[in-house]
C-alpha positions as CSV (number, residue, x, y, z in Angstrom):
1,X,13.1,-8.2,-23.9
2,X,15.7,-6.0,-23.6
3,X,17.0,-4.9,-27.1
4,X,20.4,-6.0,-28.3
5,X,22.4,-3.6,-30.2
6,X,25.6,-4.8,-32.5
7,X,28.2,-2.7,-32.6
8,X,32.4,-2.8,-32.6
9,X,34.6,-2.6,-29.8
10,X,35.8,0.7,-31.2
11,X,32.3,1.5,-31.6
12,X,31.9,1.0,-27.7
13,X,34.7,2.9,-26.9
14,X,33.6,5.1,-29.0
15,X,30.8,6.1,-27.1
16,X,30.5,6.9,-23.0
17,X,31.5,4.3,-20.6
18,X,32.8,4.3,-17.4
19,X,36.3,3.8,-16.5
20,X,36.0,0.5,-15.1
21,X,34.9,-0.2,-18.6
22,X,36.9,1.5,-20.0
23,X,39.5,-0.1,-18.7
24,X,38.8,-4.1,-19.6
25,X,38.1,-2.6,-23.2
26,X,41.1,-0.8,-23.0
27,X,43.3,-4.5,-22.9
28,X,40.6,-6.5,-25.8
29,X,42.3,-7.1,-28.8
30,X,40.3,-5.3,-31.7
31,X,41.3,-7.6,-35.0
32,X,40.6,-11.0,-35.0
33,X,40.3,-14.3,-37.2
34,X,37.5,-14.1,-37.8
35,X,36.8,-10.9,-39.3
36,X,39.6,-12.4,-41.9
37,X,37.4,-14.4,-42.6
38,X,34.6,-12.5,-43.1
39,X,36.7,-10.2,-45.7
40,X,37.9,-13.0,-47.5
41,X,34.2,-14.1,-47.7
42,X,33.0,-10.3,-49.0
43,X,36.5,-10.1,-51.2
44,X,36.0,-13.8,-52.8
45,X,32.9,-15.3,-51.4
46,X,34.7,-18.5,-50.4
47,X,33.2,-19.3,-47.1
48,X,34.9,-22.2,-45.1
49,X,32.3,-23.6,-42.3
50,X,35.0,-25.9,-40.9
51,X,37.0,-22.9,-40.3
52,X,34.5,-21.0,-37.7
53,X,34.6,-22.9,-34.9
54,X,38.9,-23.1,-34.9
55,X,38.3,-19.4,-35.4
56,X,36.3,-18.9,-32.5
57,X,39.0,-20.4,-30.3
58,X,42.1,-18.9,-32.0
59,X,39.7,-15.7,-31.4
60,X,39.3,-16.7,-27.9
61,X,42.5,-17.2,-27.0
62,X,43.6,-13.8,-28.2
63,X,40.9,-11.5,-27.5
64,X,42.3,-10.5,-23.8
65,X,45.8,-8.8,-23.5
66,X,47.7,-9.3,-19.5
67,X,48.7,-5.8,-18.2
68,X,52.5,-6.1,-19.0
69,X,54.6,-5.3,-15.8
70,X,57.4,-2.9,-16.7
């Protein structure tokens, strides 16, 4: 079984990755609704479990920036 390593997109970009992977990672948004929810929890101790699936869906919609054609 492979070992898993949790990391952020920013830390992954800091590591040496192939040009193809870097191109895809460069199109990912870094901030998420889930991150905001977690930050609010850390500051206030309030966690709204019902918001988790909502934020997951919003994050999925915002996760990838399409290429802009000029």
